[in-house]
N, C-alpha and C positions, 0 to 999 in steps of 0.2 A: 402566412404562418407567423411570421414574425409580430404580426398585431397579436394571435393569440397568445403566442408564448409571452409575451411583453406583459398581459391582462392576465394571464397567468403567474407569472412570476409577483406581480404589484398585489396580487391576491392572497400571495403566499405560498404557492407552490404544493398547493396539495398533492400528495401522492397518488394515489387516482386517478386524478386530473391528468398527471402528469405522463403516465400510462398511455392513457387512453389517446393525449397527442403524439405521443412515440409510435404508436402501433400506427395514428392515421399518416402519418410522415415518414416513417423508417421502413423502409423494402427489405431492412435485416431481419428477418424473422425468428432468428437465435437471439440476438440481443434482445428483440423484446419481449420473450419469450422469460429472458431471463431476469427483467423486469418486473412479468407479471408476476412469477413465484417467489419475488423478493418481497421485503417491508421498508416503509420509510425509515425505520431505525438503519437499516444497512446501507440502504442505496439511495436514500431519499437527496444526500449533497450531490451524488454522479449523475443523477437521475434529471437536477437542475442544472448543473454545470452542459450534461448533455446537450439538453433543448436548446440551451441558451446558445452553444457554439453552433447547431445545426442554424439557429435563424438566426443567427449572427447581432445577439445581444448580449449584454453583460448579464451573469446570473445574480447579481444584488443590485440590479438596479432596473426602472423603466426608462421608456422613453425613444426603445431603440437604438441605443449606445453601440456603438459599431465594437465586433467580437474581437480578443485580444489575442487570438488563435493564430498562430505564424503559420506562413505558407510554405510552403515544400520550393520556394525558389533559393537556391543556393544550398538546399540541404547536402551534405554527404551521402550517395545513396551505396545501397549495395549493388553485387553483379546482377540481380534480381530486377534490381529498380525500385526496390523499397528503402526510404531515408534509412540512414543508419540505426540513428535512436528509435525507429520504429522494429527492427529489427532486435535490438538491444531489448526491448520489453517483451516480446515474443520470447528471447531466451530465459528471460529473469521470471518471466511467468511458469515455467518450464520448473525454473530454481522454486519458486514461493507454493507452486504444486508439489513439490518432494517433501519440503517441507511442512506445509499443512498436512499432509499424508504419516509421514514420522510423527508428527504431534497426537495425529488419532489415536496409532499403533500404541505412542505411550500411557494412553488415556484408557485404552481395550484392554493392556497389560496390567493399570492399577486394577480395575475393577470395579465393581458397583457397590463396596461394601463400604460401612458407615463410621467404619474406625478414626479417629483422629488422625493418626497417618493418612490413610488413604484419601480424606478427606483433602487436606492439608496437601497433597501429592498432586489429587487432580486440579485444586485451584491453581498451582503454580503451572501447570502445566498449559492450563487455559488462558493464565495471564502469557504466556508464551507465547500462546496459537492465536490468540485473537488480534494483536496485531500484523502477524503474517495476513490474516484473513484480510485484515481491511486493507496493505499492501497491498495484495492479490485482487481485490474487487475496485481498488482506484486503480492499479496498473491496466486493468482489463479493458475499465470502461475508456480512460483516453487511449488506449489501441485501438479499441473497437471506432472511436470517434474518430480516427483518422479514416479509417477504409470506408466511415459512413460519409464524410465530407473531402476528404482526397487533401486535407489540410491538416498539417502536424500541430496537434491543439496544445493550448499554452497550458503548462504545468507538466506536460510528458517527459520534456528533457530534465529539469528540476527532481521529476522524480525519480528517473533513470539515475542519476547523476549519485541521489542519495542512496538506492538500493546497491549501487557500487562500491559506495562509500567514499563518494566524495561532496560529502554534504559542507553545506556554508552555512555562515551567521544567519545568512538570512530565510535558510529551508529552518534553522532553528528557531528564529521565531515565529513561523507557520508552522509548525509541526507543535512545540511547546508551551505558545504564549497562552494559549485557551486554557491550559491547564491552572487549578487553583497549586497555592505553595504546598498544601499535602498532595495530593494528586501526582506534583513532579517530581517530590522527592521521593514518593513510592515507585511511581513508572522508573526513575535512576537508580534504584535500589533493586527493579527486578530486571533493568537492562545488564548492572553490572553482574547479575548472578548468571545471566544469559553466556556473557562475555564469557565468565570462569568454567563453565561449562564447556562453551564452546574450544578454551585453552585445553579441556584436560580432553576433550576429544579426541584434539591435534597431537597431542604429547602421550595420552595413556588408553586412547581407545575404549573412553568411559566418562560418563558424566561426571565422575569424584576422580580426584587425585588418588593415585594408585603406591604404590610400597616403591615399586620399580618404571621405568618411564618404559612405556610399548609405543613409540611413534605410528603415526596412522601411516603406512604407505601411500606410495604417489598415485594420484588417479581420479577420476572421476568426484568420487566422495571426499576427498581429501580438498581438492579446487573448490569445490561448492561451501565446503566447510571454512577456507580459508578466505573466500568471497564475504560468506557472511560475519566472518569475525572483522574485516575490515570495515562493515559496514555498523557494527554493531560499535565499534571504536570510534567511528565517525559520531554516530548519535551519541553517544556518552561524551563526546566532546561539545557537541552541538546544547545538549542539555545542560554541559555545565555552562556554558557561556547564558543561557539564560537565568541558572540559577546565581551567578557572579552578580546579573545583571541585577536582576532582585533583591539583593543581599542578602539571600538567604543562610 
């Protein structure tokens, strides 16, 4: 497997070929079907990372270099024997799924009209939904990689920390460094709007600021929004670090 994956990566990691390799070497039929039903633009990067981890090579290099996946030795575990970071990933996946579902419901509520206001609102919702989808896909693949290999994959802990609102400057570089100045500026504006809506939901139970405060009562939904708020704050801090670094 190692030779085949290394050769595949060196030839560019074609998505279709990668799916065939995964089908050949993975016993997780559900995981294979997920890639079969997707496309390069959505899961190409995670497919290359997954196969590289399974084969014990670096996704960005040939030559059979050792994988950087972290072993489970010394990892804190739950009562069920699963590493705590994997259990946290499963919980976060549920939260992300709920958030995606809410965005789909918002889209349905807007409808399919072509007025300027409707088009603008759909674009806003999709701009907020798409990063959630990406986080869900990335987290799902890393979680599945653990159950595939029995090792906690490199990147899982960092992603869990970011989604919990514990992002760092190192995370900021990996997330935003690849964006152009214009893309980064637009992304920050969208992230700030998300934070404001989150605060409005907590304080007014509405996406908009109302005349009178109506705090959301304590409960699972409030805890979820508070967690999201913490994550958005951390991501904004990281974006600002990158913006400051560039002198934009």
